[in-house]
Each structure stands twice: as C-alpha cells, then as structure tokens.
N, C-alpha and C positions, 0 to 999 in steps of 0.2 A: 337492157336485158339483165344486167347484174342485179338490178333492184328486185326483179321477180324472184330470184333465188334467195335474196335477203329476206323478203317477206315470208317465204316458205319456211326458212329456218326460224324466223321470229314466231310464226304461228306454231311451229313444233315446240319451241321453248315455252310458249304460253300454255299449251295443252299438257305438256309434261310437268308443269309446275304444280298442278293439282295432284298428280300421281306422286310427285316428289314430296309434297306436303303430307300426303297420307302415309308414305313410308316413314317420314320423320315422326309423325304422331304415333304410329305403331311401334317404332323403335324406342321412343321415349317411354311409352307404357311398359314395354318389355323390360327396359333397363330399370325403371322405377320399381316394378314388381320383383325383379331379381335383387335389387338393393334392399328392399324391404324384407325379403326372405333371408338374406344374409344377415341383416341386422337382427331379425327375430331369432335366428338360429345361433348366432355367436355373440350378440350384443347383450346389454343388460336384461332384456326380456327373457333371455335363455335361462336365467336362474329359476324361473317358475316352471320350466319344462320338466316333465318326469320321463325317466328312461324305463320303458315297460320291461326290459330284460333284467334290470336290477331288482324289480319287484318280485320276480319269480325265482325262488331259490330251489334248485333241483338237487 
C-alpha cells in the first residue's frame, strides 16, 4: 500500500516539473530584462541618453 502513495507523489513531481521549468524561464527573462534596463540607464550606454527636461529652458 505505501507504494501507491509513493507513485502518486512521484507523478505529482513529474507533472509539476514542467510548470516549475516555465516559472524559471519566465523569471530568467524578467531578471535579464531588468538587468539590461539598469545597465542601459546607469551604465556606459547612459552617456548617449538625452534629458528632455534639460533641453527646454523656460
């Protein structure tokens, strides 16, 4: 009888591994886009950015 519960938990782990893999992929994409945005805003490429408020003298 204990083997039946063991197979149920094993099946649950195998089905949730696909969902877990999807979560990791989405998280990796989100973190890489966030890192790229921070690098673009504060890193060396930020020297080429223009501030639109500095261009308007009131």
